[in-house]
C-alpha positions as a LaTeX table, in Angstrom:
\begin{tabular}{lrrr}
\hline
Residue & $x$ (\AA) & $y$ (\AA) & $z$ (\AA) \\
\hline
Met1 & 14.21 & 4.16 & 22.17 \\
Pro2 & 16.17 & 3.91 & 18.88 \\
Glu3 & 14.63 & 5.88 & 16.03 \\
Lys4 & 14.25 & 2.81 & 13.81 \\
Thr5 & 12.38 & 0.90 & 16.53 \\
Leu6 & 10.13 & 3.88 & 17.22 \\
Phe7 & 9.08 & 4.29 & 13.59 \\
Thr8 & 8.67 & 0.54 & 13.17 \\
Leu9 & 6.19 & 0.56 & 16.05 \\
Ile10 & 4.44 & 3.59 & 14.55 \\
Ala11 & 4.18 & 1.81 & 11.18 \\
Ile12 & 2.74 & $-1.30$ & 12.88 \\
Gly13 & 0.22 & 0.92 & 14.62 \\
Ile14 & $-0.76$ & 2.59 & 11.32 \\
Val15 & $-1.32$ & $-0.75$ & 9.53 \\
Gly16 & $-3.27$ & $-2.15$ & 12.47 \\
Leu17 & $-5.39$ & 1.01 & 12.70 \\
Leu18 & $-6.24$ & 0.88 & 8.98 \\
Ile19 & $-7.32$ & $-2.76$ & 9.22 \\
Leu20 & $-9.43$ & $-1.82$ & 12.25 \\
Ile21 & $-10.96$ & 1.06 & 10.30 \\
His22 & $-11.79$ & $-1.22$ & 7.37 \\
Glu23 & $-13.54$ & $-3.81$ & 9.53 \\
Ser24 & $-15.25$ & $-1.05$ & 11.51 \\
Gly25 & $-16.77$ & 0.13 & 8.24 \\
His26 & $-18.49$ & $-3.23$ & 7.82 \\
Phe27 & $-19.43$ & $-3.35$ & 11.51 \\
Leu28 & $-20.88$ & 0.15 & 11.81 \\
Met29 & $-22.76$ & $-0.11$ & 8.53 \\
Ala30 & $-24.31$ & $-3.37$ & 9.74 \\
Lys31 & $-25.21$ & $-1.80$ & 13.09 \\
Ala32 & $-26.79$ & 1.19 & 11.35 \\
Leu33 & $-29.02$ & $-1.21$ & 9.44 \\
Arg34 & $-29.64$ & $-3.33$ & 12.56 \\
Val35 & $-27.92$ & $-6.39$ & 11.12 \\
Pro36 & $-26.49$ & $-8.55$ & 13.98 \\
Val37 & $-22.70$ & $-9.03$ & 13.91 \\
Lys38 & $-21.64$ & $-12.36$ & 15.44 \\
Glu39 & $-17.85$ & $-11.75$ & 15.50 \\
Phe40 & $-15.57$ & $-8.77$ & 14.96 \\
Ala41 & $-11.98$ & $-9.92$ & 14.52 \\
Leu42 & $-8.53$ & $-8.60$ & 13.73 \\
Gly43 & $-6.31$ & $-11.32$ & 12.27 \\
Phe44 & $-7.12$ & $-14.92$ & 11.47 \\
Gly45 & $-6.71$ & $-18.26$ & 13.19 \\
Lys46 & $-6.65$ & $-18.98$ & 16.91 \\
Ala47 & $-7.84$ & $-16.23$ & 19.25 \\
Leu48 & $-5.18$ & $-14.59$ & 21.43 \\
Trp49 & $-7.83$ & $-12.50$ & 23.17 \\
Lys50 & $-11.61$ & $-12.34$ & 22.99 \\
Arg51 & $-14.45$ & $-10.70$ & 24.85 \\
Gln52 & $-18.22$ & $-10.66$ & 24.50 \\
Trp53 & $-19.73$ & $-7.26$ & 23.79 \\
Gly54 & $-23.48$ & $-7.51$ & 23.56 \\
Glu55 & $-24.32$ & $-9.83$ & 20.68 \\
Thr56 & $-20.79$ & $-9.57$ & 19.24 \\
Thr57 & $-17.64$ & $-11.51$ & 20.15 \\
Leu58 & $-14.56$ & $-9.31$ & 19.82 \\
Arg59 & $-11.42$ & $-11.26$ & 18.83 \\
Leu60 & $-7.72$ & $-10.59$ & 18.39 \\
Asn61 & $-6.34$ & $-13.53$ & 16.42 \\
Met62 & $-2.89$ & $-15.00$ & 15.95 \\
Leu63 & $-2.22$ & $-14.36$ & 12.22 \\
Pro64 & $-2.01$ & $-10.60$ & 11.55 \\
Leu65 & $-3.08$ & $-10.86$ & 7.90 \\
Gly66 & $-6.27$ & $-8.80$ & 7.98 \\
Gly67 & $-9.57$ & $-9.14$ & 9.77 \\
Tyr68 & $-13.23$ & $-9.97$ & 9.32 \\
Cys69 & $-16.82$ & $-9.42$ & 10.46 \\
Ala70 & $-18.84$ & $-12.63$ & 10.83 \\
Phe71 & $-22.62$ & $-12.53$ & 10.62 \\
Leu72 & $-25.25$ & $-14.99$ & 11.79 \\
Asp73 & $-25.24$ & $-16.44$ & 8.27 \\
Asp74 & $-21.76$ & $-17.82$ & 8.98 \\
Asp75 & $-22.96$ & $-20.00$ & 11.87 \\
Lys76 & $-24.10$ & $-23.11$ & 10.01 \\
Glu77 & $-24.89$ & $-25.05$ & 13.19 \\
Ala78 & $-27.14$ & $-22.47$ & 14.85 \\
Gly79 & $-30.22$ & $-23.67$ & 13.00 \\
Tyr80 & $-31.63$ & $-20.27$ & 12.03 \\
Ala81 & $-34.77$ & $-20.39$ & 9.90 \\
Glu82 & $-34.18$ & $-19.73$ & 6.20 \\
Asp83 & $-36.38$ & $-16.63$ & 6.35 \\
Asp84 & $-34.96$ & $-15.26$ & 9.63 \\
Pro85 & $-34.77$ & $-11.46$ & 9.14 \\
Arg86 & $-31.63$ & $-11.28$ & 11.30 \\
Leu87 & $-29.64$ & $-13.06$ & 8.59 \\
Leu88 & $-27.74$ & $-10.72$ & 6.31 \\
Arg89 & $-28.74$ & $-12.70$ & 3.22 \\
Asn90 & $-32.41$ & $-11.94$ & 3.92 \\
Arg91 & $-31.88$ & $-8.19$ & 3.79 \\
Ala92 & $-32.54$ & $-6.07$ & 0.68 \\
Val93 & $-29.77$ & $-6.02$ & $-1.92$ \\
Trp94 & $-29.01$ & $-2.35$ & $-1.25$ \\
Gln95 & $-28.58$ & $-3.01$ & 2.48 \\
Arg96 & $-26.21$ & $-5.90$ & 1.86 \\
Phe97 & $-24.28$ & $-3.80$ & $-0.64$ \\
Leu98 & $-23.83$ & $-1.05$ & 1.96 \\
Val99 & $-22.56$ & $-3.53$ & 4.56 \\
Val100 & $-20.15$ & $-5.15$ & 2.11 \\
Ser101 & $-18.84$ & $-1.81$ & 0.79 \\
Gly102 & $-18.52$ & $-0.25$ & 4.26 \\
Gly103 & $-14.87$ & $-1.25$ & 4.67 \\
Val104 & $-13.83$ & 0.26 & 1.34 \\
Leu105 & $-15.78$ & 3.45 & 2.08 \\
Phe106 & $-14.15$ & 3.84 & 5.49 \\
Asn107 & $-10.68$ & 3.34 & 4.03 \\
Phe108 & $-11.32$ & 6.14 & 1.53 \\
Leu109 & $-12.60$ & 8.37 & 4.35 \\
Ala110 & $-9.54$ & 7.53 & 6.50 \\
Ala111 & $-7.22$ & 8.46 & 3.64 \\
Tyr112 & $-9.01$ & 11.76 & 3.07 \\
Leu113 & $-8.92$ & 12.55 & 6.81 \\
Ala114 & $-5.16$ & 11.88 & 7.00 \\
Leu115 & $-4.56$ & 14.18 & 4.03 \\
Leu116 & $-6.93$ & 16.80 & 5.44 \\
Ile117 & $-4.90$ & 16.86 & 8.66 \\
Ala118 & $-1.75$ & 17.26 & 6.57 \\
Ala119 & $-3.34$ & 20.08 & 4.57 \\
Phe120 & $-4.21$ & 22.05 & 7.72 \\
Thr121 & $-0.91$ & 21.41 & 9.55 \\
Ile122 & 2.23 & 20.72 & 7.48 \\
Gly123 & 1.02 & 20.98 & 3.90 \\
Phe124 & 2.06 & 18.71 & 1.04 \\
Ala125 & 5.54 & 18.05 & $-0.28$ \\
Glu126 & 6.50 & 19.88 & $-3.46$ \\
Val127 & 9.75 & 19.53 & $-5.37$ \\
Lys128 & 11.72 & 22.54 & $-6.55$ \\
Val129 & 14.33 & 21.62 & $-9.18$ \\
Gln130 & 17.79 & 23.18 & $-8.76$ \\
Asp131 & 19.68 & 21.29 & $-11.49$ \\
Glu132 & 17.78 & 19.48 & $-14.25$ \\
Arg133 & 20.71 & 17.26 & $-15.22$ \\
Leu134 & 20.53 & 13.62 & $-14.11$ \\
His135 & 22.19 & 12.81 & $-10.80$ \\
Val136 & 22.38 & 9.77 & $-8.55$ \\
Thr137 & 19.79 & 10.54 & $-5.88$ \\
Gln138 & 20.24 & 7.31 & $-3.90$ \\
Val139 & 22.48 & 4.26 & $-3.81$ \\
Ile140 & 21.01 & 1.01 & $-2.48$ \\
Thr141 & 23.22 & $-0.95$ & $-0.12$ \\
Gly142 & 24.67 & $-4.19$ & $-1.51$ \\
Gln143 & 23.63 & $-3.49$ & $-5.12$ \\
Pro144 & 26.00 & $-3.26$ & $-8.14$ \\
Ala145 & 26.17 & 0.55 & $-8.04$ \\
Gln146 & 27.49 & 0.58 & $-4.48$ \\
Val147 & 30.00 & $-2.14$ & $-5.32$ \\
Ala148 & 31.17 & $-0.08$ & $-8.32$ \\
Gly149 & 31.69 & 3.02 & $-6.16$ \\
Phe150 & 28.73 & 5.23 & $-7.02$ \\
Lys151 & 27.90 & 7.94 & $-4.50$ \\
Thr152 & 24.78 & 9.99 & $-3.89$ \\
Gly153 & 25.17 & 13.32 & $-5.71$ \\
Asp154 & 27.20 & 11.95 & $-8.64$ \\
Arg155 & 26.11 & 13.49 & $-11.96$ \\
Leu156 & 25.72 & 10.99 & $-14.79$ \\
Val157 & 27.96 & 11.99 & $-17.71$ \\
Ser158 & 28.13 & 8.95 & $-20.00$ \\
Ile159 & 27.34 & 5.24 & $-20.20$ \\
Asp160 & 29.24 & 2.93 & $-22.53$ \\
Gly161 & 30.65 & 6.00 & $-24.28$ \\
Gln162 & 27.26 & 7.61 & $-24.92$ \\
Pro163 & 26.27 & 10.89 & $-23.20$ \\
Val164 & 23.54 & 10.60 & $-20.56$ \\
Thr165 & 20.81 & 13.11 & $-21.33$ \\
Asp166 & 17.59 & 11.17 & $-20.80$ \\
Gly167 & 16.54 & 9.03 & $-17.83$ \\
Asp168 & 14.47 & 6.57 & $-19.87$ \\
Ala169 & 17.34 & 6.00 & $-22.30$ \\
Phe170 & 19.71 & 5.45 & $-19.38$ \\
Ile171 & 17.39 & 2.85 & $-17.81$ \\
Lys172 & 16.93 & 1.13 & $-21.20$ \\
Thr173 & 20.70 & 0.92 & $-21.71$ \\
Ile174 & 21.23 & $-0.52$ & $-18.21$ \\
Lys175 & 18.56 & $-3.19$ & $-18.85$ \\
Ser176 & 20.15 & $-4.12$ & $-22.17$ \\
Arg177 & 23.51 & $-4.75$ & $-20.49$ \\
Ala178 & 22.40 & $-7.23$ & $-17.80$ \\
Asn179 & 25.38 & $-9.18$ & $-16.43$ \\
Gln180 & 27.79 & $-7.21$ & $-18.64$ \\
Leu181 & 30.62 & $-4.94$ & $-17.56$ \\
Thr182 & 29.45 & $-1.42$ & $-18.35$ \\
Pro183 & 31.83 & 1.58 & $-18.29$ \\
Met184 & 30.39 & 4.84 & $-17.03$ \\
Ile185 & 31.67 & 8.31 & $-16.24$ \\
Val186 & 30.22 & 10.48 & $-13.48$ \\
Ala187 & 31.01 & 14.01 & $-12.36$ \\
Arg188 & 31.84 & 14.27 & $-8.68$ \\
Gly189 & 32.46 & 17.82 & $-7.57$ \\
Asp190 & 35.00 & 19.31 & $-10.00$ \\
Gln191 & 36.28 & 15.91 & $-11.14$ \\
Thr192 & 35.12 & 13.26 & $-13.58$ \\
Val193 & 35.32 & 9.71 & $-12.24$ \\
Pro194 & 35.35 & 6.58 & $-14.43$ \\
Leu195 & 33.40 & 3.64 & $-12.99$ \\
Val196 & 32.62 & 0.13 & $-14.17$ \\
Val197 & 29.36 & $-1.45$ & $-13.09$ \\
Thr198 & 27.77 & $-4.83$ & $-13.85$ \\
Pro199 & 23.96 & $-4.61$ & $-13.97$ \\
Ser200 & 22.11 & $-7.48$ & $-12.30$ \\
Ala201 & 20.34 & $-10.25$ & $-14.24$ \\
Ala202 & 17.19 & $-8.12$ & $-13.94$ \\
Gly203 & 18.99 & $-5.21$ & $-15.62$ \\
Lys204 & 19.33 & $-2.99$ & $-12.57$ \\
Ile205 & 22.24 & $-1.41$ & $-10.72$ \\
Gly206 & 20.46 & $-0.17$ & $-7.60$ \\
Val207 & 20.38 & 3.61 & $-7.92$ \\
Gly208 & 17.78 & 6.30 & $-7.98$ \\
Ile209 & 18.32 & 8.98 & $-10.63$ \\
Gly210 & 16.84 & 12.40 & $-11.15$ \\
Pro211 & 17.55 & 16.13 & $-11.05$ \\
Ile212 & 18.91 & 17.89 & $-7.99$ \\
Ala213 & 15.89 & 19.24 & $-6.18$ \\
Asp214 & 14.79 & 20.57 & $-2.84$ \\
Arg215 & 11.58 & 19.50 & $-1.15$ \\
Val216 & 9.35 & 21.98 & 0.62 \\
Tyr217 & 5.97 & 21.58 & 2.29 \\
Val218 & 3.26 & 23.90 & 1.02 \\
Lys219 & $-0.16$ & 24.40 & 2.61 \\
Pro220 & $-2.94$ & 24.54 & $-0.01$ \\
Ala221 & $-5.04$ & 27.70 & $-0.11$ \\
Asn222 & $-8.16$ & 25.54 & 0.35 \\
Pro223 & $-7.27$ & 22.56 & 2.58 \\
Ile224 & $-10.58$ & 20.76 & 1.93 \\
Val225 & $-10.14$ & 20.87 & $-1.85$ \\
Gly226 & $-6.39$ & 20.24 & $-1.59$ \\
Ala227 & $-6.92$ & 17.10 & 0.49 \\
Trp228 & $-9.51$ & 15.85 & $-2.00$ \\
Thr229 & $-7.12$ & 16.47 & $-4.92$ \\
Gln230 & $-4.36$ & 14.56 & $-3.13$ \\
Thr231 & $-6.77$ & 11.70 & $-2.38$ \\
Ala232 & $-7.77$ & 11.45 & $-6.05$ \\
Asp233 & $-4.12$ & 11.55 & $-7.13$ \\
Leu234 & $-3.04$ & 8.81 & $-4.72$ \\
Thr235 & $-6.05$ & 6.69 & $-5.72$ \\
Ala236 & $-5.05$ & 6.99 & $-9.38$ \\
Lys237 & $-1.48$ & 5.99 & $-8.50$ \\
Ser238 & $-2.72$ & 2.97 & $-6.53$ \\
Val239 & $-4.80$ & 1.82 & $-9.49$ \\
Gln240 & $-1.90$ & 2.46 & $-11.86$ \\
Gly241 & 0.47 & 0.45 & $-9.65$ \\
Leu242 & $-1.96$ & $-2.45$ & $-9.56$ \\
Gly243 & $-2.26$ & $-2.32$ & $-13.34$ \\
Gln244 & 1.52 & $-2.39$ & $-13.73$ \\
Leu245 & 1.69 & $-5.46$ & $-11.50$ \\
Val246 & $-0.99$ & $-7.28$ & $-13.51$ \\
Thr247 & 0.68 & $-6.43$ & $-16.84$ \\
Gly248 & 4.13 & $-7.43$ & $-15.60$ \\
Gln249 & 5.62 & $-3.93$ & $-15.68$ \\
Val250 & 6.38 & $-4.32$ & $-11.96$ \\
Ser251 & 8.27 & $-7.40$ & $-10.78$ \\
Leu252 & 6.82 & $-9.56$ & $-8.01$ \\
Asn253 & 10.16 & $-9.00$ & $-6.23$ \\
Glu254 & 9.05 & $-5.39$ & $-5.77$ \\
Val255 & 5.77 & $-6.42$ & $-4.13$ \\
Gly256 & 5.53 & $-6.80$ & $-0.36$ \\
Gly257 & 3.15 & $-8.14$ & 2.24 \\
Pro258 & 2.39 & $-6.89$ & 5.75 \\
Val259 & 6.00 & $-7.03$ & 6.96 \\
Glu260 & 7.22 & $-5.08$ & 3.93 \\
Ile261 & 4.54 & $-2.45$ & 4.44 \\
Val262 & 5.75 & $-1.97$ & 8.02 \\
Arg263 & 9.37 & $-1.74$ & 6.83 \\
Ala264 & 8.36 & 0.84 & 4.22 \\
Gly265 & 6.49 & 2.86 & 6.84 \\
Ser266 & 9.50 & 2.76 & 9.15 \\
Phe267 & 11.79 & 3.92 & 6.33 \\
Val268 & 9.40 & 6.75 & 5.43 \\
Gly269 & 9.21 & 7.89 & 9.05 \\
Gln270 & 12.98 & 7.84 & 9.56 \\
Asn271 & 13.50 & 9.75 & 6.32 \\
Asp272 & 10.95 & 12.46 & 7.17 \\
Ala273 & 8.19 & 11.90 & 9.73 \\
Arg274 & 6.01 & 14.46 & 7.96 \\
Asn275 & 5.48 & 11.91 & 5.19 \\
Leu276 & 3.72 & 9.48 & 7.54 \\
Leu277 & 0.35 & 11.12 & 6.93 \\
Ser278 & 0.71 & 10.60 & 3.18 \\
Phe279 & 1.94 & 7.05 & 3.83 \\
Thr280 & $-1.15$ & 6.39 & 5.94 \\
Ala281 & $-3.39$ & 7.69 & 3.15 \\
Leu282 & $-1.57$ & 5.63 & 0.51 \\
Ile283 & $-1.86$ & 2.37 & 2.46 \\
Ser284 & $-5.51$ & 3.06 & 3.28 \\
Leu285 & $-6.29$ & 3.69 & $-0.39$ \\
Gly286 & $-4.31$ & 0.58 & $-1.32$ \\
Leu287 & $-6.51$ & $-1.46$ & 1.00 \\
Ala288 & $-9.61$ & 0.07 & $-0.57$ \\
Val289 & $-8.47$ & $-0.56$ & $-4.14$ \\
Met290 & $-7.42$ & $-4.14$ & $-3.39$ \\
Asn291 & $-10.68$ & $-4.94$ & $-1.62$ \\
Val292 & $-12.85$ & $-3.56$ & $-4.40$ \\
Leu293 & $-11.35$ & $-5.99$ & $-6.94$ \\
Pro294 & $-14.04$ & $-8.40$ & $-8.23$ \\
Leu295 & $-12.36$ & $-11.49$ & $-6.81$ \\
Pro296 & $-13.90$ & $-14.18$ & $-4.57$ \\
Ala297 & $-13.37$ & $-13.60$ & $-0.81$ \\
Leu298 & $-12.70$ & $-9.89$ & $-1.36$ \\
Asp299 & $-15.38$ & $-7.26$ & $-0.85$ \\
Gly300 & $-15.41$ & $-6.70$ & $-4.61$ \\
Gly301 & $-16.37$ & $-10.33$ & $-5.19$ \\
His302 & $-19.38$ & $-9.98$ & $-2.90$ \\
Met303 & $-20.33$ & $-6.74$ & $-4.66$ \\
Val304 & $-20.33$ & $-8.52$ & $-8.03$ \\
Phe305 & $-22.72$ & $-11.20$ & $-6.74$ \\
Leu306 & $-24.99$ & $-8.49$ & $-5.33$ \\
Leu307 & $-24.97$ & $-6.56$ & $-8.59$ \\
Ile308 & $-25.89$ & $-9.75$ & $-10.47$ \\
Glu309 & $-28.73$ & $-10.33$ & $-8.01$ \\
Gly310 & $-29.92$ & $-6.75$ & $-8.38$ \\
Ile311 & $-29.92$ & $-6.94$ & $-12.18$ \\
Phe312 & $-31.55$ & $-10.36$ & $-12.57$ \\
Arg313 & $-33.80$ & $-10.09$ & $-9.48$ \\
Arg314 & $-32.61$ & $-13.40$ & $-8.11$ \\
Pro315 & $-29.55$ & $-14.37$ & $-6.04$ \\
Val316 & $-26.69$ & $-16.46$ & $-7.36$ \\
Pro317 & $-27.35$ & $-20.04$ & $-6.11$ \\
Arg318 & $-25.60$ & $-20.71$ & $-2.81$ \\
Lys319 & $-24.16$ & $-23.95$ & $-4.17$ \\
Ile320 & $-22.21$ & $-21.80$ & $-6.64$ \\
Glu321 & $-21.44$ & $-18.74$ & $-4.51$ \\
Glu322 & $-20.24$ & $-20.47$ & $-1.31$ \\
Pro323 & $-17.63$ & $-22.80$ & $-2.92$ \\
Leu324 & $-16.25$ & $-19.85$ & $-4.91$ \\
Met325 & $-15.97$ & $-17.70$ & $-1.79$ \\
Gln326 & $-14.38$ & $-20.50$ & 0.27 \\
Thr327 & $-11.88$ & $-21.28$ & $-2.49$ \\
Gly328 & $-11.11$ & $-17.59$ & $-2.87$ \\
Leu329 & $-10.51$ & $-17.23$ & 0.87 \\
Ile330 & $-8.10$ & $-20.19$ & 0.88 \\
Leu331 & $-6.21$ & $-18.79$ & $-2.12$ \\
Leu332 & $-6.13$ & $-15.31$ & $-0.57$ \\
Leu333 & $-4.74$ & $-16.59$ & 2.74 \\
Gly334 & $-2.24$ & $-18.68$ & 0.82 \\
Leu335 & $-1.08$ & $-15.66$ & $-1.19$ \\
Met336 & $-0.75$ & $-13.53$ & 1.93 \\
Ser337 & 1.23 & $-16.30$ & 3.64 \\
Leu338 & 3.59 & $-16.50$ & 0.63 \\
Leu339 & 4.04 & $-12.73$ & 0.71 \\
Leu340 & 4.79 & $-12.93$ & 4.43 \\
Ile341 & 7.48 & $-15.56$ & 3.76 \\
Lys342 & 8.84 & $-13.49$ & 0.87 \\
Asp343 & 9.02 & $-10.41$ & 3.14 \\
Ile344 & 11.21 & $-12.34$ & 5.56 \\
Val345 & 13.36 & $-14.37$ & 3.14 \\
Asn346 & 13.79 & $-11.80$ & 0.36 \\
Pro347 & 13.04 & $-8.31$ & 1.69 \\
Ile348 & 13.06 & $-5.26$ & $-0.56$ \\
Lys349 & 16.33 & $-3.33$ & $-0.26$ \\
Tyr350 & 16.07 & 0.31 & 0.75 \\
Pro351 & 18.74 & 2.97 & 0.21 \\
Glu352 & 20.92 & 4.18 & 3.03 \\
Met353 & 19.15 & 6.81 & 5.09 \\
Pro354 & 19.99 & 10.30 & 3.79 \\
Pro355 & 20.86 & 13.13 & 6.16 \\
Lys356 & 17.86 & 14.71 & 7.86 \\
Pro357 & 16.50 & 17.62 & 5.80 \\
Ala358 & 16.27 & 21.03 & 7.36 \\
Val359 & 12.82 & 21.79 & 8.70 \\
Glu360 & 11.13 & 24.25 & 6.39 \\
Ala361 & 8.40 & 26.53 & 7.64 \\
Pro362 & 5.17 & 25.61 & 5.84 \\
Leu363 & 4.39 & 28.00 & 3.02 \\
Asn364 & 0.93 & 29.32 & 2.28 \\
Lys365 & $-0.25$ & 29.00 & $-1.30$ \\
\hline
\end{tabular}
């Protein structure tokens, strides 16, 4: 089997497993509290496969855009009494909060477990700088830099006659010269090479820049603490990335849906399969952070309604809550469908695959 196909299948399996873990969090929390679960589903839309398991219908649906747990409350035609204790809405606020937050909790636990396995086996990647001067670390296929003749390993000497000493200044200069011919000089081996590049309308040329560095994998002295530290760090980065998207610091062109996540996972695996554990943790934490947002149809939206009920000792009227949740679900599915189309029509460009790194023996720290 070709390597790309193998890692694509692995990435699909990782995404599917994390969705399963999220929905299992809701399911198992409900079961622990003896709340009946009517349906447990992966995907939306028409069922491709379903089977009855006790009181629960297990479903695998056509649209792979997530999953859901349906409770007896969702069956409007069943005619349950308003005070039926089997209905989730008749349970105490704290019980409903645990059921709603179960998916987020399980995603955090899955991320920590993935990083704990990494801590005990391969360790975590650390970068050791060999040359602090700015170099081209990657060239993205089909972008202006490749057209201009940039190569991985080129050292940046000057741009538009000004010496390159700072990465932020370099990026700022590139952005300021969108759609303009820009002369540059790079050092390649013992020679200096003049190049002319035209940054895109977005002010990018399609390169990664940074110092020359080697990557080694180091096992933490305390794997339990090390895994927790990594989990906290990746959580902070997930929140930061979301904030950059909201504030416009990250373009929507750099955002992907389910197909793009699979492509990213495949790229990560082909580059260095040891990074797949960190990729798994990052996607799991991303799911947790997204779902905890206080938006209708997301777990966070339900949590907000429960917090309001807990504070004011009375639930938000159903005539207000249900339309908001239904509208939120429609908008959410619409957004995910648009991202799916964007993934196919305008995929994110990844750099050419670098040569395989030598396998380092894990170091103890």
